[in-house]
FIFI-349943 format. One record per residue (C-alpha): x, y, z; residue in one letter. Coordinates in nm, 2 decimals. Layout:
N
<migu u="X" v="Y" w="Z" res="a"/>
...
This chain:
170
<migu u="0.90" v="-6.12" w="12.98" res="g"/>
<migu u="0.77" v="-6.07" w="12.63" res="p"/>
<migu u="0.98" v="-5.75" w="12.58" res="a"/>
<migu u="1.30" v="-5.94" w="12.65" res="a"/>
<migu u="1.19" v="-6.21" w="12.40" res="m"/>
<migu u="1.14" v="-5.95" w="12.12" res="v"/>
<migu u="1.47" v="-5.77" w="12.20" res="a"/>
<migu u="1.66" v="-6.10" w="12.17" res="n"/>
<migu u="1.45" v="-6.25" w="11.89" res="s"/>
<migu u="1.76" v="-6.37" w="11.69" res="s"/>
<migu u="1.90" v="-6.58" w="11.97" res="a"/>
<migu u="1.81" v="-6.94" w="12.05" res="d"/>
<migu u="1.52" v="-6.95" w="12.30" res="r"/>
<migu u="1.22" v="-7.13" w="12.44" res="d"/>
<migu u="0.87" v="-7.01" w="12.39" res="e"/>
<migu u="0.63" v="-7.22" w="12.59" res="g"/>
<migu u="0.73" v="-7.58" w="12.53" res="h"/>
<migu u="0.89" v="-7.50" w="12.19" res="v"/>
<migu u="1.26" v="-7.46" w="12.13" res="a"/>
<migu u="1.34" v="-7.20" w="11.87" res="i"/>
<migu u="1.69" v="-7.22" w="11.72" res="l"/>
<migu u="1.84" v="-6.96" w="11.50" res="e"/>
<migu u="2.00" v="-7.11" w="11.19" res="d"/>
<migu u="2.36" v="-6.98" w="11.17" res="r"/>
<migu u="2.43" v="-7.20" w="10.87" res="g"/>
<migu u="2.49" v="-7.51" w="11.09" res="d"/>
<migu u="2.14" v="-7.65" w="11.15" res="l"/>
<migu u="2.08" v="-7.78" w="10.81" res="v"/>
<migu u="2.35" v="-7.91" w="10.58" res="a"/>
<migu u="2.44" v="-7.65" w="10.32" res="q"/>
<migu u="2.40" v="-7.74" w="9.95" res="r"/>
<migu u="2.70" v="-7.91" w="9.81" res="n"/>
<migu u="2.87" v="-7.67" w="9.56" res="p"/>
<migu u="2.98" v="-7.98" w="9.36" res="f"/>
<migu u="2.62" v="-8.11" w="9.32" res="d"/>
<migu u="2.59" v="-8.27" w="8.97" res="l"/>
<migu u="2.21" v="-8.33" w="8.98" res="d"/>
<migu u="2.09" v="-8.29" w="8.63" res="g"/>
<migu u="2.44" v="-8.22" w="8.50" res="a"/>
<migu u="2.74" v="-8.40" w="8.36" res="a"/>
<migu u="3.12" v="-8.36" w="8.38" res="v"/>
<migu u="3.35" v="-8.41" w="8.08" res="r"/>
<migu u="3.71" v="-8.49" w="8.15" res="f"/>
<migu u="3.95" v="-8.42" w="7.86" res="s"/>
<migu u="4.32" v="-8.52" w="7.86" res="p"/>
<migu u="4.56" v="-8.23" w="7.88" res="n"/>
<migu u="4.93" v="-8.19" w="7.80" res="e"/>
<migu u="5.04" v="-8.23" w="8.17" res="q"/>
<migu u="4.92" v="-8.59" w="8.16" res="a"/>
<migu u="4.62" v="-8.49" w="8.37" res="g"/>
<migu u="4.26" v="-8.40" w="8.28" res="y"/>
<migu u="4.07" v="-8.07" w="8.23" res="d"/>
<migu u="3.71" v="-8.08" w="8.37" res="m"/>
<migu u="3.40" v="-7.91" w="8.22" res="a"/>
<migu u="3.05" v="-7.91" w="8.36" res="r"/>
<migu u="2.78" v="-7.98" w="8.10" res="l"/>
<migu u="2.40" v="-7.96" w="8.12" res="s"/>
<migu u="2.31" v="-8.27" w="7.92" res="v"/>
<migu u="2.04" v="-8.54" w="7.99" res="p"/>
<migu u="2.14" v="-8.90" w="8.07" res="l"/>
<migu u="2.15" v="-9.12" w="7.76" res="e"/>
<migu u="1.91" v="-9.42" w="7.74" res="p"/>
<migu u="2.07" v="-9.72" w="7.92" res="p"/>
<migu u="2.20" v="-10.02" w="7.72" res="g"/>
<migu u="2.18" v="-10.39" w="7.79" res="s"/>
<migu u="2.13" v="-10.50" w="8.16" res="p"/>
<migu u="2.44" v="-10.64" w="8.31" res="s"/>
<migu u="2.27" v="-10.87" w="8.56" res="g"/>
<migu u="2.50" v="-10.75" w="8.84" res="l"/>
<migu u="2.39" v="-10.82" w="9.20" res="g"/>
<migu u="2.50" v="-10.65" w="9.52" res="e"/>
<migu u="2.88" v="-10.63" w="9.57" res="d"/>
<migu u="2.95" v="-10.78" w="9.23" res="e"/>
<migu u="3.18" v="-10.69" w="8.95" res="a"/>
<migu u="3.20" v="-10.80" w="8.58" res="r"/>
<migu u="3.48" v="-10.77" w="8.33" res="a"/>
<migu u="3.38" v="-10.58" w="8.02" res="i"/>
<migu u="3.60" v="-10.60" w="7.71" res="d"/>
<migu u="3.61" v="-10.25" w="7.56" res="l"/>
<migu u="3.58" v="-10.22" w="7.18" res="p"/>
<migu u="3.87" v="-9.97" w="7.18" res="f"/>
<migu u="4.19" v="-9.90" w="7.37" res="a"/>
<migu u="4.11" v="-9.66" w="7.66" res="f"/>
<migu u="4.39" v="-9.43" w="7.77" res="r"/>
<migu u="4.37" v="-9.34" w="8.14" res="f"/>
<migu u="4.64" v="-9.15" w="8.33" res="y"/>
<migu u="4.92" v="-9.26" w="8.09" res="g"/>
<migu u="4.82" v="-9.62" w="8.06" res="k"/>
<migu u="4.60" v="-9.80" w="7.81" res="t"/>
<migu u="4.33" v="-10.05" w="7.90" res="y"/>
<migu u="4.12" v="-10.28" w="7.69" res="e"/>
<migu u="3.90" v="-10.41" w="7.97" res="r"/>
<migu u="3.70" v="-10.24" w="8.25" res="a"/>
<migu u="3.55" v="-10.40" w="8.55" res="f"/>
<migu u="3.19" v="-10.28" w="8.61" res="l"/>
<migu u="3.10" v="-10.28" w="8.98" res="h"/>
<migu u="2.75" v="-10.26" w="9.12" res="s"/>
<migu u="2.87" v="-10.01" w="9.38" res="d"/>
<migu u="2.90" v="-9.72" w="9.13" res="g"/>
<migu u="3.25" v="-9.76" w="9.00" res="q"/>
<migu u="3.47" v="-9.89" w="8.71" res="l"/>
<migu u="3.81" v="-10.03" w="8.78" res="t"/>
<migu u="4.10" v="-10.11" w="8.54" res="f"/>
<migu u="4.36" v="-10.39" w="8.56" res="s"/>
<migu u="4.16" v="-10.58" w="8.82" res="a"/>
<migu u="3.83" v="-10.57" w="9.01" res="p"/>
<migu u="3.81" v="-10.40" w="9.35" res="d"/>
<migu u="3.82" v="-10.70" w="9.58" res="q"/>
<migu u="3.77" v="-10.50" w="9.90" res="v"/>
<migu u="3.43" v="-10.49" w="10.06" res="s"/>
<migu u="3.30" v="-10.26" w="10.33" res="g"/>
<migu u="3.34" v="-9.89" w="10.38" res="e"/>
<migu u="3.35" v="-9.68" w="10.06" res="h"/>
<migu u="3.59" v="-9.42" w="10.20" res="g"/>
<migu u="3.87" v="-9.21" w="10.06" res="f"/>
<migu u="4.15" v="-9.46" w="10.15" res="l"/>
<migu u="3.97" v="-9.74" w="9.97" res="r"/>
<migu u="3.91" v="-9.51" w="9.67" res="f"/>
<migu u="4.29" v="-9.43" w="9.65" res="l"/>
<migu u="4.41" v="-9.78" w="9.70" res="s"/>
<migu u="4.38" v="-10.08" w="9.47" res="g"/>
<migu u="4.33" v="-10.07" w="9.10" res="p"/>
<migu u="4.29" v="-9.74" w="8.90" res="p"/>
<migu u="3.92" v="-9.64" w="8.90" res="r"/>
<migu u="3.65" v="-9.41" w="8.78" res="v"/>
<migu u="3.37" v="-9.37" w="9.04" res="a"/>
<migu u="3.08" v="-9.15" w="8.95" res="p"/>
<migu u="2.90" v="-9.26" w="9.28" res="l"/>
<migu u="3.13" v="-9.46" w="9.50" res="f"/>
<migu u="2.87" v="-9.59" w="9.74" res="a"/>
<migu u="2.71" v="-9.91" w="9.87" res="d"/>
<migu u="2.44" v="-9.98" w="9.61" res="l"/>
<migu u="2.21" v="-10.28" w="9.60" res="d"/>
<migu u="2.07" v="-10.37" w="9.26" res="p"/>
<migu u="1.92" v="-10.69" w="9.40" res="s"/>
<migu u="1.65" v="-10.46" w="9.55" res="r"/>
<migu u="1.57" v="-10.29" w="9.22" res="g"/>
<migu u="1.70" v="-10.08" w="8.93" res="g"/>
<migu u="1.94" v="-10.19" w="8.66" res="t"/>
<migu u="2.31" v="-10.16" w="8.58" res="i"/>
<migu u="2.36" v="-10.16" w="8.20" res="s"/>
<migu u="2.63" v="-10.14" w="7.94" res="v"/>
<migu u="2.62" v="-10.00" w="7.58" res="q"/>
<migu u="2.93" v="-10.05" w="7.36" res="l"/>
<migu u="3.01" v="-9.90" w="7.02" res="s"/>
<migu u="3.33" v="-9.88" w="6.82" res="a"/>
<migu u="3.44" v="-9.55" w="6.99" res="d"/>
<migu u="3.22" v="-9.53" w="7.30" res="r"/>
<migu u="3.13" v="-9.72" w="7.61" res="a"/>
<migu u="2.83" v="-9.62" w="7.83" res="l"/>
<migu u="2.78" v="-9.77" w="8.18" res="f"/>
<migu u="2.45" v="-9.67" w="8.35" res="s"/>
<migu u="2.31" v="-9.72" w="8.69" res="w"/>
<migu u="1.93" v="-9.66" w="8.68" res="t"/>
<migu u="1.71" v="-9.63" w="8.99" res="d"/>
<migu u="1.95" v="-9.85" w="9.19" res="v"/>
<migu u="1.88" v="-9.83" w="9.57" res="p"/>
<migu u="2.15" v="-9.75" w="9.82" res="g"/>
<migu u="2.24" v="-10.04" w="10.05" res="g"/>
<migu u="1.99" v="-10.04" w="10.34" res="g"/>
<migu u="1.83" v="-9.72" w="10.21" res="q"/>
<migu u="1.51" v="-9.63" w="10.03" res="v"/>
<migu u="1.67" v="-9.38" w="9.79" res="n"/>
<migu u="1.72" v="-9.45" w="9.42" res="r"/>
<migu u="2.03" v="-9.35" w="9.23" res="n"/>
<migu u="2.06" v="-9.28" w="8.85" res="t"/>
<migu u="2.39" v="-9.19" w="8.69" res="f"/>
<migu u="2.62" v="-9.29" w="8.41" res="a"/>
<migu u="2.97" v="-9.29" w="8.28" res="v"/>
<migu u="3.05" v="-9.26" w="7.90" res="a"/>
């Protein structure tokens, strides 16, 4: 009866033809504690040959010249400076439409953007390692100066999705 319903109001139950489920933290995905929406991360080399990370609240910079990349494409970009990354120096980066930069060679693997793929192959920086499709909209751009390279993905839809993704690597 109604008295039993009130006494057990925090439990999952049916009322009429409506199922009422108590949220115990498992009904809706919890907010990602590493959410970088509206923020940036700066990686600074440290003495242990690794990197220190700092979260910054800075706006995205205006994008540079469009790269013309299509879905699942990569383009070699000659850097105007030597870029030191995990103990090695690179003078070229490969800009990928799927939210990553690789060094030494482009990522030739297609398909799943999982952890194993991320760790295998050429060294990489991946601000959003995902299936993105710039052929459906948005732009991927490059802006180079003597001491800085900015790679921007602006309003690029996810593959087979309606979402739009905007992020950058400097």
